[in-house]
N, C-alpha and C positions, 0 to 999 in steps of 0.2 A: 502521589500517583494521580494521573488524570484519566477519566473514563469518557470515551468519545464514540461518535457514530458518523458514518459516511452518509452523505446525502443521497447516494445511490439506493439506500433503503426505500426512498420515496420517489425520486425523480431522476430522469436522464433525458437530455443534458440539463445541467443546472443553469437557471437564468437568475438575473438579479432579483426579479420578483419572487422566484422560488426561495431564494436565500433570505429575503426580507420576511417571508412567511415562516420558513423553517427554523431560523436561528432562535427566536424566542420559544418556539415549540420544542426544540431540542433541549433547551435549558429547563423547560417545564417538565420534561420527561425524566429529568434526573442526571443529565450529562453536564460536564464542564468543558467539553472539547467537541469541536465539529471538524469533519474532514470534507474538503471540497475537491471534486474531480475537475480537471481541465481537459475536456474532450476536444471541442473546437477552440479556435484561437480568439473568438469574439463572443463566446456564449454569455458572459456576464461581466459586469464592471468591477474590476479588481479594487479600485479605490473605494467604491461604495461598499463592496464586500468587507473591507477592513473596518469601515465605520459600523456596519451592522453587527459584525462579530464582536467588536469592542463594546458596543452598546449593551450586548447581552452577556458580557463577562465570560466569554468562551475562549479557550485556547483553540488553535487551528493548525491543521496540516493540509498539504496538497497532495493529491494522488495523480499520477500520470496515466494516460491511456495510450499505450504503445500499439499502434495499428500497422497494417501492412506497409505503409509508406513511411513509417517511423521505426527504423531498425538499425541499430548501431553496428551490426555485424553482417548485414546483407551483402551478397556478392556485388550488387549494384552500388557504386560509390555515391551516386546521386541520392539514393535512398538512405544511405548511411549519413550523409550530410544533412538531409532533411530531418532525420531523427535527432541529430545533435542540435540542429537549430530549434527544434521543438522543445528539447530539454532545456536549452537556454531560455526560451520563452517562458517555460514553466518556472524556472528559477527566478526570473525577473518578476513574474506574477506573484510568486510566493513572497518575495521581498516586499512588494506593494501591499499584499494582503496582511502581512505580519506573521507569516508562517515560517518556522525554522526548518521543519522537516518536509522534504519532497520525496515521496515514496512510490515504489513500484518496480517492475521488472526492467531496470534501466540497462538493457542490453539488446533485446530482440523483440519482435512483434509477438503479441499474445496470439497463440494459435498456430504459429509457424513451428513445425516439427520436422526434423530431418535426421537421417542416420549419419553419424560422424566417425571417421577413423581417428585414432589418436593424433595423427599428423594434421588432419583437418581441424580438430579441436584446438591444437596448438596455434594454427594459423588464425583462427577466429579470436583466440585469446590475444594474440599479437596485434590484432586489429583493435580489440576492445580496450585493452589496458591503456594505451596512449590517449584514446578518446576520453576515457573516464578520468584520467589524470587532468586533462584539459578542462573537462566539465566540473570536476571537483574544485579546481582552482577558481573557475568562474563562480561557482557557488560560494566558496569561502570568501571571496571579495564582497559578496552580498549578504553574508551572515546566514547562509542556508546550508543545510546538511542533506546530501543525497542518501537515501536509504534503499539499498538494493534488495530486491525480494526474490527468493527462489519460488518457482511455480511448480505445479504438479506436471507429471509426464504428458498429460493430454493437452496442456497449454503451451509447453515448450519442451524441447529436448536438450536445452543448453545448460540451465542451472536449476536443478530440482532439489538439491540438498543444501543444508546449512554449511556443510564442509566445502562445497563448491563455491558458495558465496564468500566464505572465509578466504579461499584461495584468491579470488578476485580482489577483495578489499585489501588484503595484505600485500598483494602485488602493486596496487595503486599507492598505498601508504600515505593516504591523506586523511586528516581528521574530518574532512568534509565528505567522505564516502564511508558510510557505515552500513549496517544490515537491518532489514525489517524481516520478521518472521510472521507467517500467517498460519494459524492452527488448522485451517481447512486444507491447505496444501501439505502441511507437515503430516497431517493425519493419513495422507495417502503415501507419502514418500519416506518418512523417517522411521527407522526401527524403534527409536525411543524419542519422544518429544522432549522429555526432560534432559536427556543427554545432549540433544541438539542445542537446546537453549544454553546449557552450561558450557558447551564448546564455543558458542558464539561469545558468551561472556560480555566483556565491556564493549564489544563491537555492536551490541544490540541497542538500537536507538528507537525502535518503533515496533509495535506488535498489533497485528490484526487478530482479534479474538472471534473466530468464526466456528460455528458448529460443523460437524462432518457433512451435513446436507445444506449448509449455508443458512440454516434456520436459527432459531433463538439459542444463544449460548446457554448450555445447561440442559437442553432438550434431547441431545443425542448421545453419541458414545465417545466424543473426544475426552481423553483422560484429564479432566480439568484440575483435579487435585495434584497430579504430577506436574502439570503446567505451572500452577500457582506456586508449588514448592520450588521448582527450578528458577522461576522469576525471583523469588525471595532469596534463593541461594546466591544468585549473582547480584543481588541488591539493585534490581531493575527499578527505576523510578520514572520511566517514560510513559507515554500514553498507551492505553489499551483501547483499541477502536473496533467497534462492531462494523464489519463490512458485509452487507447483504444486498439483495436486489429485489425489485418487484416484478412479478410476471405481467403487470399491467402495461409496462413500457416494452413494446415488442422488440425494439432493436437491442436493448441491453439484456432482455430475457434470452434472446437467441445467443448473444455473445457469451453469456454466463451460464447457458443451459438451465435456465429457470423455467420449468415447464408447468409448474403448479404453485399455488400459494404455499409459503413456508411457515405461516403462522395464521392465527385467526384474523390478524390485521398487521399492517406494517408498524403501527404504533405499539401494538402488543409485543411484537418481536423486539423492538427497541427498549421499551420500558421494562419488560421482564428480563431481557438480556442484561441490561446494566445493573438491575437489582441483584442478579445472580453473580455477576462479576465483582461487584462491591463486596458481596458476602464472602466469596472464596479468597479474596485478596485481603480481607480484614486481618 
């Protein structure tokens, strides 16, 4: 099992210079995996990123940033196509960087919520499934796996539960579309985190290990023993990645509703978090 951290813990957007500084730092803090967000299309040099990550003996994954103009089920067809083009860009970037997993809410813009009738939901699913089949095929040709993430009700109204993610992934039926679970979102939505993990089972490709307040794993009320046992029950061997944010970067702080520091320092959040995760998964 690999233990990782997302660079959003320290910076946004990520630049080449940031990555050159952070990659060795991440390794020194006790991680063997780094996760890089692709927000803009030209924020950092993907080929150089591959070199830096390889030099520091880190595994790597890529996280998407689905914004208002990147939405695979938007009523506006041009926004849907722009969203698909963005996902293809991220798949290509992941291939260059050396990442296998591309993770995130690969369906709609974060923050877009709307009331749906069953008929409207079926219509959106009928739009989404063929798009994801095409994107999964594109990913498979490049050795990449898309990992679809349920979000909490305040960030989307479309896929909040593991069971809803299972419905999408099973409908697409591609080995290059699997599931990511995030304990922050699960803590809000799932009646049982352990049952949700076991239901996903072999579809689970990636996990974000986040505290209920997005602070240091182990410092809040996420039922970590239940999570750890469920991961062991399904013999999960993928990465466990800490995803948190800094209140110092105002744009990401507003987007993620980070209104105060979540730890004594961002380094402390990362270092104490990975030590806790290694302990519970031992």
